[in-house]
C-alpha positions as MATLAB code, in Angstrom:
seq = 'MKKRMIALSAGLVFSASSQASLFDAVTLSSGWSEDFDTPLRIGLRGDTGYRWFESGTGYLSAYYELALSRFTDSNAPATAVSVSPVLTYSFKTAGTLEPFVEFGIGLTWVSEKRVGLRDLGSRFQFEDRVGAGVRSGPHDWTLRYIHYSNAGFEEPNDGLDLVMVNYGYRF';
ca = [
       7.118   11.734   16.530;
       9.430   12.755   13.278;
      12.074   10.539   14.922;
       9.693    7.845   15.687;
       8.399    7.330   11.998;
      11.832    7.240   10.661;
      12.912    4.687   13.334;
       9.932    2.661   12.502;
      10.406    2.560    8.430;
      14.593    2.013    8.839;
      12.945   -0.946   11.373;
      10.708   -2.023    8.390;
      13.765   -1.747    5.663;
      16.350   -3.519    7.829;
      14.283   -6.177    8.651;
      14.225   -7.270    4.994;
      17.522   -8.151    4.728;
      16.764  -10.537    7.901;
      13.128  -11.774    5.810;
      14.590  -12.626    2.397;
      12.309  -15.311    2.203;
       8.941  -13.275    3.334;
       9.653  -10.000    1.064;
      11.477   -9.633   -2.105;
      10.734   -5.348   -2.316;
      10.573   -2.388   -0.650;
       7.390    0.172   -1.522;
       7.632    4.016   -0.782;
       4.170    5.941   -1.458;
       2.895    9.467   -1.732;
       0.189   10.917   -2.195;
      -3.172   13.225   -2.140;
      -6.354   13.453    0.145;
      -9.039   16.165    0.683;
      -8.917   15.095    4.273;
      -5.705   15.760    5.240;
      -1.829   17.031    4.330;
       0.552   14.579    2.374;
       0.308   10.730    3.145;
       3.520    9.167    3.088;
       3.907    5.629    3.551;
       6.456    2.796    3.021;
       6.236   -0.897    2.986;
       7.703   -4.572    2.900;
       6.461   -6.406    0.017;
       6.435  -10.066   -0.934;
       5.659  -12.113   -4.247;
       3.690  -15.444   -3.871;
       5.336  -16.745   -6.730;
       2.293  -17.823   -8.071;
       0.474  -17.301  -11.545;
      -2.566  -18.629  -12.682;
      -4.242  -18.195  -16.395;
      -1.035  -17.504  -18.059;
      -1.442  -16.523  -22.147;
       0.129  -14.463  -24.639;
      -1.922  -11.720  -23.441;
      -0.242  -11.786  -19.726;
      -0.543  -14.075  -16.372;
      -2.163  -13.018  -13.125;
      -0.376  -13.223  -10.375;
      -0.364  -11.966   -6.192;
       1.938  -10.469   -3.906;
       1.090   -9.218   -0.219;
       2.561   -5.955    1.476;
       3.478   -4.920    4.820;
       2.793   -0.707    5.519;
       3.487    1.573    7.807;
       1.745    4.900    6.508;
       1.635    8.652    7.982;
      -1.710   10.682    7.324;
      -0.578   14.097    8.805;
      -2.609   17.286    9.855;
      -2.548   19.917   11.952;
      -5.059   18.973   13.936;
      -5.492   15.140   13.927;
      -2.481   13.010   12.243;
      -2.219    9.425   12.853;
      -0.049    6.560   11.972;
      -1.280    3.238   10.187;
       0.096   -0.374    9.977;
      -1.701   -2.163    6.828;
      -0.818   -6.015    5.503;
      -2.774   -6.464    2.362;
      -3.075   -9.289   -0.066;
      -2.931   -7.930   -3.843;
      -4.062   -9.450   -7.323;
      -2.222   -8.128   -9.772;
      -2.869   -8.552  -13.692;
       0.658   -8.427  -15.732;
       0.363   -7.507  -19.664;
       3.247   -9.371  -21.476;
       4.995   -6.895  -24.302;
       8.115   -7.115  -26.568;
       9.581   -4.364  -24.555;
      11.197   -4.002  -21.493;
       8.546   -2.374  -20.109;
       5.496   -4.605  -18.553;
       2.235   -2.492  -17.759;
       0.335   -4.228  -14.862;
      -3.108   -3.657  -12.904;
      -3.515   -4.542   -9.630;
      -6.250   -4.826   -6.730;
      -6.357   -5.727   -3.228;
      -8.497   -5.599    0.135;
      -6.610   -5.863    3.214;
      -6.505   -5.133    6.859;
      -5.202   -1.568    8.606;
      -4.823   -0.319   12.428;
      -4.806    3.489   12.795;
      -3.344    4.980   15.683;
      -6.356    7.497   15.510;
     -10.061    7.053   15.407;
     -10.168   10.792   14.176;
      -7.674   11.865   11.219;
      -7.993   15.077    9.839;
     -11.480   15.896    8.785;
     -12.832   12.285    8.810;
     -14.369   10.467   11.867;
     -13.236    6.951   11.296;
     -15.702    5.541   13.799;
     -12.834    2.409   14.617;
      -9.215    2.222   14.637;
     -10.024   -1.159   12.141;
     -10.544   -0.512    9.207;
     -10.297   -2.636    5.714;
      -8.131   -1.194    3.276;
      -9.210   -1.258   -0.739;
      -6.839   -0.644   -3.225;
      -6.919   -0.859   -7.088;
      -3.867    0.607   -9.221;
      -2.145    0.568  -12.535;
       1.520    0.709  -13.394;
       4.736   -0.618  -15.254;
       7.497   -2.930  -14.144;
      10.824   -2.488  -15.925;
      13.969   -4.937  -14.211;
      13.993   -4.669  -10.505;
      11.676   -1.471  -10.447;
       8.010   -0.495  -10.578;
       6.030    2.897  -10.540;
       2.325    2.564   -9.663;
      -0.516    5.041   -9.748;
      -3.173    3.660   -6.631;
      -5.825    4.352   -5.118;
      -6.749    3.456   -1.649;
     -10.033    3.693    0.387;
      -9.689    2.985    4.254;
     -13.202    1.862    5.797;
     -14.791    0.178    9.044;
     -17.553   -1.537    6.819;
     -20.032   -0.092    8.739;
     -19.077   -2.159   11.561;
     -18.666    0.955   13.593;
     -20.300    4.548   13.075;
     -19.767    6.763   12.122;
     -18.238    5.579    8.812;
     -16.739    8.684    7.326;
     -13.881    6.553    5.662;
     -10.355    7.357    4.446;
      -9.579    8.354   -0.074;
      -6.298    8.648   -1.097;
      -4.821    8.913   -4.385;
      -0.947    7.734   -4.292;
       1.907    7.569   -6.560;
       3.862    4.369   -5.306;
       8.028    3.374   -5.870;
       8.712   -0.250   -5.480;
      12.492   -1.700   -6.120;
      12.540   -5.724   -5.859;
      16.027   -6.686   -4.265;
];
């Protein structure tokens, strides 16, 4: 399984070079959950290039992310593929650090209905996220809360809750 995860991760990263028009950043995340061991995530992110409500305080923008996650657990591990549009409000500052907050709701396919101690009821989940971070040049760091749920379309709907630290690099 580790070899397959490494191969999929490498494929995501290397495909970024051939898809430069779609993706402009790579992301790496790790975090915590009460339901299973350390979650890991690698993703490709694309900035839409749009800015709304630009003012002296900041601006609203959007990006999308294609991510591969691994939820490790000795009893019920799982892999997930997510596609998420995300809104970001970036605050203008006089310095080189640019703080931001983000919110997004996306779609996720999970390889198993049972992950750790949770029964998701369905392999298809919604991914809700809220986070805060800072950007400096091509680097960004985000502390993010992620919740997976099938929104009650299937029972049971235990859902998953994660807190993740994310690093992103724009190329």
